[in-house]
Each structure stands twice: as structure tokens, then as C-alpha cells.
C-alpha positions as CSV (number, residue, x, y, z in Angstrom):
1,G,48.9,-107.5,80.1
2,I,49.5,-104.9,82.6
3,P,47.6,-101.7,82.6
4,V,49.7,-98.6,82.2
5,L,49.2,-95.5,84.1
6,F,49.7,-92.4,82.1
7,D,52.0,-89.8,83.9
8,T,51.7,-86.2,82.6
9,L,55.0,-85.1,83.9
10,H,56.9,-88.1,82.6
11,H,55.3,-87.7,79.3
12,S,56.2,-84.1,79.0
13,I,60.0,-85.2,79.6
14,R,60.2,-88.2,77.4
15,N,57.9,-89.2,74.5
16,D,57.9,-90.2,70.9
17,G,56.4,-87.0,69.7
18,E,52.9,-87.9,70.4
19,T,50.6,-85.4,72.3
20,P,49.6,-86.0,75.8
21,L,46.1,-86.8,74.7
22,R,47.5,-89.4,72.3
23,G,49.8,-90.8,74.9
24,L,46.9,-91.1,77.3
25,D,44.9,-92.9,74.7
26,L,47.7,-95.4,74.3
27,A,47.8,-96.0,77.9
28,M,44.1,-96.4,78.3
29,A,44.2,-99.0,75.5
30,T,46.1,-101.3,78.0
31,W,43.3,-101.2,80.5
32,G,40.6,-104.0,80.3
33,P,37.2,-104.0,82.0
34,A,38.7,-106.1,85.0
35,D,41.4,-103.3,85.4
36,G,38.8,-100.6,86.5
37,T,38.9,-97.1,85.3
38,P,42.4,-96.0,83.7
39,M,44.6,-93.8,85.9
40,V,46.5,-90.7,85.2
41,D,49.2,-89.1,87.5
42,Y,48.9,-85.4,86.9
43,S,51.8,-83.1,87.8
44,T,53.8,-80.3,86.3
45,Q,57.7,-79.6,86.3
46,D,59.1,-77.3,89.0
47,P,61.0,-74.8,86.8
48,A,63.5,-74.1,89.5
49,R,64.5,-77.8,90.2
50,R,66.0,-80.6,88.0
51,T,64.1,-82.1,85.2
52,G,61.4,-84.4,86.6
53,A,60.9,-82.7,90.0
54,H,57.3,-82.2,90.7
55,A,56.0,-78.6,91.0
56,V,55.4,-77.3,94.7
57,T,51.8,-76.6,93.9
58,L,49.1,-77.3,91.3
59,D,49.1,-75.0,88.3
60,V,45.5,-74.5,88.2
61,E,45.4,-73.0,84.8
62,H,47.3,-75.9,83.3
63,F,45.2,-78.5,85.1
64,R,42.0,-76.7,83.7
65,S,43.2,-77.1,80.2
66,F,44.2,-80.6,80.6
67,V,40.8,-81.5,82.2
68,R,38.9,-79.6,79.2
69,R,41.0,-81.6,76.7
70,L,39.9,-85.0,78.4
71,R,36.5,-84.6,76.8
72,R,34.8,-87.9,77.1
73,R,37.7,-89.9,78.4
74,D,36.7,-91.8,81.6
75,V,39.7,-91.7,83.8
76,D,40.8,-91.3,87.5
77,V,43.3,-88.5,88.0
78,M,45.8,-88.5,90.9
79,L,47.2,-85.0,91.4
80,E,50.9,-84.7,92.5
81,T,52.7,-81.9,94.1
82,R,55.5,-81.2,96.6
83,T,53.5,-79.3,99.0
84,R,53.2,-80.8,102.4
85,R,50.0,-78.9,103.5
86,R,46.6,-80.5,103.1
87,A,45.4,-79.1,99.6
88,R,41.9,-78.7,98.8
89,C,40.5,-79.5,95.3
90,R,37.7,-77.1,94.4
91,P,35.1,-78.3,91.9
92,A,35.4,-74.9,90.2
93,W,38.8,-75.9,88.8
94,C,37.1,-78.2,86.3
95,S,33.3,-78.1,86.4
96,T,30.7,-78.2,89.1
97,S,29.2,-81.5,87.5
98,W,32.5,-83.3,88.0
99,P,32.9,-85.0,91.5
100,M,36.1,-84.3,93.2
101,G,37.8,-85.9,96.2
102,T,39.8,-84.1,98.9
103,P,43.6,-84.8,98.6
104,G,45.9,-85.9,101.1
105,E,49.2,-84.5,101.7
106,G,50.6,-83.4,98.2
107,E,48.3,-85.9,96.4
108,G,44.5,-85.9,95.4
109,R,42.3,-87.9,93.5
110,I,39.6,-86.8,91.1
111,R,37.0,-89.1,89.7
112,R,36.2,-87.8,86.3
113,R,33.1,-89.3,84.7
114,P,32.1,-88.0,81.1
115,A,28.8,-86.2,81.0
116,G,25.9,-87.9,79.2
């Protein structure tokens, strides 16, 4: 089969009543060892725009909450925003023990490895 990428914004708009973590677990189940690490597109809704429009910037508190709930799930997280300036991910957003990449324009990549 084809591995399914989990998208937080799309899940918040359309789902079958499952929580975001349940949706993520369902998507992760489609990934096999040859597919690599499951991927998550993380973004939030821009409240001033049409449904499905990405927020201009990262909602840091919402992101922290999402990352805390990942617990021991091993995923790559892509950050999606509408900003055109080069954003910087700061390790303090999650935990200083989680390596974080430097995003490009409006997008970033975080490699999240479970502790232990």
C-alpha cells in the first residue's frame, strides 16, 4: 500500500470523530519499514480566512500541546504556515532533547525521536 501522511489541519476540518492522535495512529499504521519514518504536516486554521487556509504563523502553544501528546510516537513533522519570511524553530518549543531543523520559507521539518 501507499503510506498516508497525517495532516493536522485537514483532520481538524474533516474526520470521522476520531481524535487527532487516533487519526495519526491510523495513518502511521499504513507505513512499513521500507517507507521510512511516518510524516505529519502540522498547521492550524487561519481564523480570518476560508476553511482550510493555513495560519500566517505558527501557534506556538497549540504546537507545544500537539508535540507533548505525541509521547513515544516516532514521526517527522513538517510545519506549514503562510509566512514568507524565514522562520526559525527553537528547541524550547518542544524539549531541548528533540533535534529540530531550520525551516525554509513557510515550512519547517522537525525530526522527533522518542526518548529512551
